[in-house]
N, C-alpha and C positions, 0 to 999 in steps of 0.2 A: 873067575873069582866067585865065591859063594855069595848068595844074597845075604844082606844084613838082616839080623834078627835081634829081638830084644827079649831077654829072659823073663822080665816082669814088667808090669805096667809102670812102675816107678822109673825104671831106666828109660822107657819110651817117653814118658812124660817129661823127664829132664831133657832128653834129646830134642824133642819137638819144640819145647819152649825155648831152649837155648838157640837153636838154629833159626827159629822164627824171629826172635829178638835180634839176632845177628843180621838177618836179611834186611831188617828195617833200620839198622843203625846207619848214620850218615858217614859217608866216606868221601875223601877228596877224589875228584875225577878230573883228568886232563884229557882234552880232545886230541885226536890225531890229525896231522896235516895231510895234504893230498898224497904224500908218499907213504903214509901209514906210520909215521914217526910221532911219538907223544910230544906234545907241545907243553913243556913245563913252565912256560912263562907265568909269572904270578897273576897277571891279569886274566889268564885263561882258566885258572883253577875254579872248579865248581864243586859244590857239595851236593850229593844225591844219595838216595838209599842204596845200600850195598847190592841189593838184587839188580839194580840197573847197571852198576859197575861190573857185575858178574855176567852180564849179557842175558839176564832172564827177562821175561815179559811181565807186565803187570798182572796178567791172568795167572801166570805160574806162581807169582808171589801170593796172590789172593787165594789160590787153591791150597798152597802150603799153610797159610794162616787158617783156612777153613778146617784143615785136618787138625790143627792145634785147638781151635775153638771147639770142635766136636769132641775131641779127646778130653778137654778140660771139663766140659759139661757132663759127659758120661762118667768121668772119673769122680767128680764131686758127688754125683748120685750113688756111685758104687761104694764110696767110702762110708756113707751113712746107711747103706742098705743092710738088711738082715740076711742071714743065710736063707736060701730058698730060691724059688722060681725067679723072683725079681732080680736077685743078685746074679743068678746064672744068666739071665737074659742080658743084663748090663755087661757081664763079662764077654758074652758073645758079640755084643755091639762094639765093645772096646777092641776085641780081637779083629773084627772085621775092619774097623777104622785103621788099625795098625797094618793089616794086610793090604788094604787099599793104598795106604801111604807108601808102603814098601814097594808096591807095584807102580807107583807114580814115576814118571820118566826122569825126574830130577835126581833120583837116588842112584848112585853108581852101583853096579852089580859086581 
């Protein structure tokens, strides 16, 4: 399967913000018993961040959020920058952040 790409910074910004928000949303979580079966007993229900329910580590979740934070900071500067060297430099940094994000192991290929 081909690597995901984003045709412009707006699409990437939308994707990274939505997925990061989703990762931190609370979800119901039910533990498994010794045989590996879910225990849906009401007293066993827990709420935790979606990234935990999806089997991700805290470090992976933080890295994802770091990509978002970096993108948001660069994008805010890019929006107000004038044409020229500064804008070109910001575009390169945005492109690098997106490339690093796409190379990150959590992205399906």
